[in-house]
DRENDO-834006 format. One record per residue (C-alpha): x, y, z; residue in three letters; chain; residue number from 1. Coordinates in steps of 0.5 Angstrom, whole numbers, plus 2048, in hexadecimal, padded with zeros to 3 digits. Last residue first. Layout:
# residues N
X	Y	Z	ALA	A	NUM .
...
This chain:
# residues 150
8E5	968	899	ALA	A	150 .
8EA	967	893	VAL	A	149 .
8F0	962	893	VAL	A	148 .
8F4	962	88D	GLN	A	147 .
8F9	95D	88C	VAL	A	146 .
8FE	95E	886	ARG	A	145 .
903	958	885	ASP	A	144 .
90B	959	886	GLY	A	143 .
90C	953	88A	PRO	A	142 .
907	94D	886	SER	A	141 .
900	94C	887	LEU	A	140 .
8FC	946	884	GLU	A	139 .
8FE	940	888	ALA	A	138 .
8FE	943	88F	PHE	A	137 .
8F7	947	88D	PHE	A	136 .
8F5	940	88B	ALA	A	135 .
8F7	93C	891	ARG	A	134 .
8F4	942	896	ALA	A	133 .
8ED	941	892	ALA	A	132 .
8ED	939	893	SER	A	131 .
8EF	93A	89A	ALA	A	130 .
8EA	93F	89C	SER	A	129 .
8ED	946	89C	LEU	A	128 .
8EF	94B	8A1	HIS	A	127 .
8F2	952	89F	VAL	A	126 .
8F7	954	8A5	CYS	A	125 .
8F6	95A	8A9	GLY	A	124 .
8F6	957	8B0	HIS	A	123 .
8F0	952	8AE	SER	A	122 .
8E9	952	8AE	LYS	A	121 .
8E5	94B	8AF	GLN	A	120 .
8E0	949	8AA	ARG	A	119 .
8E5	948	8A4	VAL	A	118 .
8E9	943	8A9	SER	A	117 .
8F0	943	8A6	GLY	A	116 .
8F4	941	8A0	GLN	A	115 .
8F9	947	89E	HIS	A	114 .
8F8	94E	89A	PHE	A	113 .
8FE	952	89E	ALA	A	112 .
8FF	959	8A2	ILE	A	111 .
906	959	8A5	ASP	A	110 .
909	95E	8A0	GLY	A	109 .
903	95F	89B	ASN	A	108 .
903	959	896	PHE	A	107 .
904	953	899	PHE	A	106 .
902	94D	896	VAL	A	105 .
901	947	89C	SER	A	104 .
8FF	940	89A	PHE	A	103 .
8FE	93E	8A1	PRO	A	102 .
8FF	943	8A6	MET	A	101 .
900	93F	8AD	PRO	A	100 .
900	943	8B3	GLN	A	99 .
906	945	8B8	ASN	A	98 .
902	94C	8B8	TYR	A	97 .
908	951	8B7	VAL	A	96 .
90D	94C	8B3	SER	A	95 .
907	949	8AF	SER	A	94 .
908	942	8AC	ILE	A	93 .
909	942	8A4	HIS	A	92 .
908	93B	8A1	ASP	A	91 .
907	93D	89A	GLU	A	90 .
90B	944	89A	ASN	A	89 .
90A	949	895	LYS	A	88 .
90D	950	894	PHE	A	87 .
90D	957	893	SER	A	86 .
906	957	88F	VAL	A	85 .
905	95F	88D	ARG	A	84 .
900	963	890	PHE	A	83 .
8FA	968	88E	THR	A	82 .
8F6	96B	894	GLY	A	81 .
8F1	969	89A	ALA	A	80 .
8F5	967	8A0	PRO	A	79 .
8F2	961	8A4	THR	A	78 .
8F0	963	8AB	LEU	A	77 .
8F4	960	8B1	PHE	A	76 .
8F1	965	8B7	GLY	A	75 .
8EA	962	8B5	THR	A	74 .
8EA	95C	8B1	ARG	A	73 .
8EE	95B	8AB	GLY	A	72 .
8EC	956	8A5	HIS	A	71 .
8E7	951	8A3	SER	A	70 .
8E6	94E	89D	ILE	A	69 .
8E1	94B	898	PRO	A	68 .
8E2	949	891	VAL	A	67 .
8E0	94E	88B	PRO	A	66 .
8E3	94B	888	GLY	A	65 .
8E9	947	884	VAL	A	64 .
8EB	949	87C	VAL	A	63 .
8E8	950	87C	VAL	A	62 .
8EA	954	876	LYS	A	61 .
8EE	95A	876	GLY	A	60 .
8F4	956	873	GLY	A	59 .
8F4	951	878	ARG	A	58 .
8F0	952	87E	LEU	A	57 .
8EF	94F	885	LEU	A	56 .
8E9	951	889	TRP	A	55 .
8E8	953	890	ALA	A	54 .
8E2	954	894	GLN	A	53 .
8E0	956	89B	ASN	A	52 .
8DA	95B	899	THR	A	51 .
8DD	961	89C	SER	A	50 .
8E4	95F	89C	LEU	A	49 .
8E5	95E	894	ARG	A	48 .
8EB	95A	892	VAL	A	47 .
8EE	95A	88B	CYS	A	46 .
8F4	956	889	ALA	A	45 .
8F7	956	882	ARG	A	44 .
8F6	95E	882	ALA	A	43 .
8F7	961	87B	THR	A	42 .
8EF	961	879	PRO	A	41 .
8EE	966	87F	ALA	A	40 .
8EA	963	885	CYS	A	39 .
8E3	963	887	PRO	A	38 .
8E1	95D	884	VAL	A	37 .
8DA	95C	883	LYS	A	36 .
8D9	95E	87C	ALA	A	35 .
8DE	958	87A	ALA	A	34 .
8DA	953	87E	ALA	A	33 .
8D3	955	87A	ALA	A	32 .
8D7	955	874	THR	A	31 .
8D7	95B	870	THR	A	30 .
8D2	95D	86A	ALA	A	29 .
8D4	963	865	PRO	A	28 .
8D0	969	864	ALA	A	27 .
8CB	968	85F	ALA	A	26 .
8CC	969	858	THR	A	25 .
8CD	962	856	ALA	A	24 .
8C6	960	858	ALA	A	23 .
8C4	965	852	ALA	A	22 .
8C8	961	84E	ALA	A	21 .
8C4	95B	84F	THR	A	20 .
8C5	955	853	GLY	A	19 .
8BE	952	853	PHE	A	18 .
8BC	952	85B	LEU	A	17 .
8C0	958	85D	THR	A	16 .
8BF	95C	856	GLY	A	15 .
8B7	95A	857	ALA	A	14 .
8B7	95D	85E	VAL	A	13 .
8BB	963	85C	THR	A	12 .
8B7	964	856	VAL	A	11 .
8B0	963	85B	ALA	A	10 .
8B3	968	860	LEU	A	9 .
8B5	96D	85B	VAL	A	8 .
8AE	96D	858	LEU	A	7 .
8AA	96D	85F	VAL	A	6 .
8AF	973	861	ARG	A	5 .
8AD	977	85A	LEU	A	4 .
8A5	975	85B	ILE	A	3 .
8A5	978	862	THR	A	2 .
8A4	974	868	MET	A	1 .
Protein backbone atom coordinates (compact mmCIF):
# COMPACT_ATOMS: atom_id res chain seq x y z
CA UNK A 1 0.00 0.00 0.00
CA UNK A 2 1.38 3.41 -0.90
CA UNK A 3 1.69 6.20 1.63
CA UNK A 4 -0.97 8.18 -0.24
CA UNK A 5 -3.48 5.30 0.01
CA UNK A 6 -2.75 4.90 3.72
CA UNK A 7 -3.24 8.63 4.26
CA UNK A 8 -6.56 8.66 2.31
CA UNK A 9 -7.75 5.63 4.24
CA UNK A 10 -6.79 7.21 7.58
CA UNK A 11 -8.57 10.49 6.75
CA UNK A 12 -11.68 8.61 5.57
CA UNK A 13 -11.81 6.50 8.72
CA UNK A 14 -11.21 9.52 10.94
CA UNK A 15 -13.90 11.49 9.11
CA UNK A 16 -16.36 8.65 9.45
CA UNK A 17 -15.66 8.21 13.15
CA UNK A 18 -15.48 11.88 14.12
CA UNK A 19 -17.72 13.56 11.52
CA UNK A 20 -15.07 15.86 10.07
CA UNK A 21 -15.38 17.73 6.78
CA UNK A 22 -13.33 15.04 5.06
CA UNK A 23 -16.21 12.61 5.50
CA UNK A 24 -18.62 15.10 3.98
CA UNK A 25 -16.77 14.92 0.67
CA UNK A 26 -17.42 11.19 0.36
CA UNK A 27 -20.29 9.87 -1.77
CA UNK A 28 -23.65 10.18 -0.03
CA UNK A 29 -24.72 7.05 1.80
CA UNK A 30 -27.94 5.25 0.90
CA UNK A 31 -29.93 2.92 3.08
CA UNK A 32 -29.60 -0.77 2.31
CA UNK A 33 -33.34 -1.09 1.66
CA UNK A 34 -33.43 1.85 -0.74
CA UNK A 35 -30.32 0.69 -2.58
CA UNK A 36 -31.92 -2.69 -3.34
CA UNK A 37 -35.16 -1.33 -4.83
CA UNK A 38 -34.80 -1.80 -8.60
CA UNK A 39 -37.58 0.60 -9.62
CA UNK A 40 -37.80 4.29 -10.41
CA UNK A 41 -38.49 6.60 -7.45
CA UNK A 42 -41.76 7.62 -9.17
CA UNK A 43 -43.15 4.09 -8.69
CA UNK A 44 -45.56 3.57 -5.79
CA UNK A 45 -45.19 -0.22 -5.98
CA UNK A 46 -42.19 -2.18 -7.20
CA UNK A 47 -41.96 -5.87 -8.07
CA UNK A 48 -38.74 -7.78 -8.80
CA UNK A 49 -39.72 -11.08 -10.41
CA UNK A 50 -36.24 -12.65 -10.25
CA UNK A 51 -36.09 -12.44 -6.45
CA UNK A 52 -39.81 -12.75 -5.68
CA UNK A 53 -39.91 -9.43 -3.82
CA UNK A 54 -42.12 -6.36 -3.76
CA UNK A 55 -42.00 -2.93 -2.13
CA UNK A 56 -44.34 -0.03 -1.50
CA UNK A 57 -42.75 3.36 -2.04
CA UNK A 58 -43.79 6.89 -1.18
CA UNK A 59 -41.77 9.76 -2.60
CA UNK A 60 -39.05 7.31 -3.62
CA UNK A 61 -38.68 5.97 -0.07
CA UNK A 62 -39.54 2.46 1.04
CA UNK A 63 -42.60 2.32 3.30
CA UNK A 64 -43.15 -1.46 3.12
CA UNK A 65 -40.78 -4.18 1.98
CA UNK A 66 -39.24 -6.03 0.67
CA UNK A 67 -42.05 -8.55 1.09
CA UNK A 68 -42.08 -12.05 -0.41
CA UNK A 69 -44.29 -12.66 -3.44
CA UNK A 70 -45.08 -15.29 -6.01
CA UNK A 71 -46.06 -14.52 -9.57
CA UNK A 72 -47.08 -16.10 -12.87
CA UNK A 73 -46.17 -19.64 -13.81
CA UNK A 74 -45.17 -20.89 -17.25
CA UNK A 75 -47.88 -19.97 -19.74
CA UNK A 76 -49.19 -17.25 -17.42
CA UNK A 77 -46.11 -15.08 -16.87
CA UNK A 78 -46.40 -11.78 -15.06
CA UNK A 79 -45.32 -9.14 -17.59
CA UNK A 80 -42.53 -6.69 -16.84
CA UNK A 81 -43.21 -3.01 -17.46
CA UNK A 82 -44.65 0.12 -15.95
CA UNK A 83 -48.39 0.20 -15.33
CA UNK A 84 -51.06 2.21 -13.51
CA UNK A 85 -53.41 0.98 -10.82
CA UNK A 86 -56.80 0.78 -12.52
CA UNK A 87 -59.09 -0.30 -9.66
CA UNK A 88 -59.26 -2.04 -6.30
CA UNK A 89 -61.70 -4.60 -4.93
CA UNK A 90 -61.41 -5.84 -1.36
CA UNK A 91 -63.51 -8.99 -1.94
CA UNK A 92 -62.84 -9.80 -5.60
CA UNK A 93 -63.70 -13.23 -7.01
CA UNK A 94 -61.96 -14.23 -10.24
CA UNK A 95 -64.54 -14.56 -13.01
CA UNK A 96 -62.15 -16.79 -14.98
CA UNK A 97 -60.95 -19.16 -12.21
CA UNK A 98 -63.81 -18.69 -9.71
CA UNK A 99 -61.28 -18.14 -6.93
CA UNK A 100 -61.26 -15.51 -4.19
CA UNK A 101 -58.70 -12.72 -4.63
CA UNK A 102 -58.84 -10.77 -1.34
CA UNK A 103 -57.48 -7.22 -1.31
CA UNK A 104 -57.08 -7.03 -5.10
CA UNK A 105 -55.26 -4.07 -6.62
CA UNK A 106 -55.43 -4.33 -10.43
CA UNK A 107 -52.62 -2.71 -12.40
CA UNK A 108 -52.42 -4.42 -15.82
CA UNK A 109 -55.73 -5.60 -17.20
CA UNK A 110 -56.57 -8.74 -15.23
CA UNK A 111 -53.20 -8.74 -13.37
CA UNK A 112 -53.40 -7.70 -9.72
CA UNK A 113 -51.68 -7.74 -6.38
CA UNK A 114 -53.79 -9.83 -4.02
CA UNK A 115 -53.64 -12.12 -1.02
CA UNK A 116 -52.52 -15.61 -1.98
CA UNK A 117 -49.88 -18.22 -1.41
CA UNK A 118 -46.37 -16.83 -1.82
CA UNK A 119 -45.19 -20.42 -2.35
CA UNK A 120 -47.53 -21.22 -5.25
CA UNK A 121 -47.18 -19.65 -8.71
CA UNK A 122 -50.20 -17.80 -10.07
CA UNK A 123 -52.02 -17.21 -13.35
CA UNK A 124 -50.09 -13.94 -13.67
CA UNK A 125 -51.12 -12.07 -10.54
CA UNK A 126 -48.72 -11.09 -7.77
CA UNK A 127 -49.53 -13.09 -4.63
CA UNK A 128 -48.85 -11.40 -1.29
CA UNK A 129 -49.18 -12.56 2.31
CA UNK A 130 -52.34 -11.45 4.11
CA UNK A 131 -50.62 -8.57 5.90
CA UNK A 132 -48.76 -7.39 2.78
CA UNK A 133 -51.95 -7.60 0.68
CA UNK A 134 -53.75 -5.40 3.22
CA UNK A 135 -50.88 -2.90 3.17
CA UNK A 136 -50.77 -2.73 -0.65
CA UNK A 137 -54.57 -2.38 -0.74
CA UNK A 138 -54.51 0.44 1.81
CA UNK A 139 -51.58 2.30 0.28
CA UNK A 140 -52.27 2.13 -3.47
CA UNK A 141 -54.89 4.17 -5.35
CA UNK A 142 -56.11 4.24 -8.95
CA UNK A 143 -53.55 6.02 -11.10
CA UNK A 144 -50.56 5.04 -8.95
CA UNK A 145 -47.56 3.74 -10.87
CA UNK A 146 -46.58 0.07 -10.54
CA UNK A 147 -43.23 -1.05 -11.95
CA UNK A 148 -42.48 -4.73 -12.56
CA UNK A 149 -38.88 -5.66 -13.40
CA UNK A 150 -37.31 -8.98 -14.28
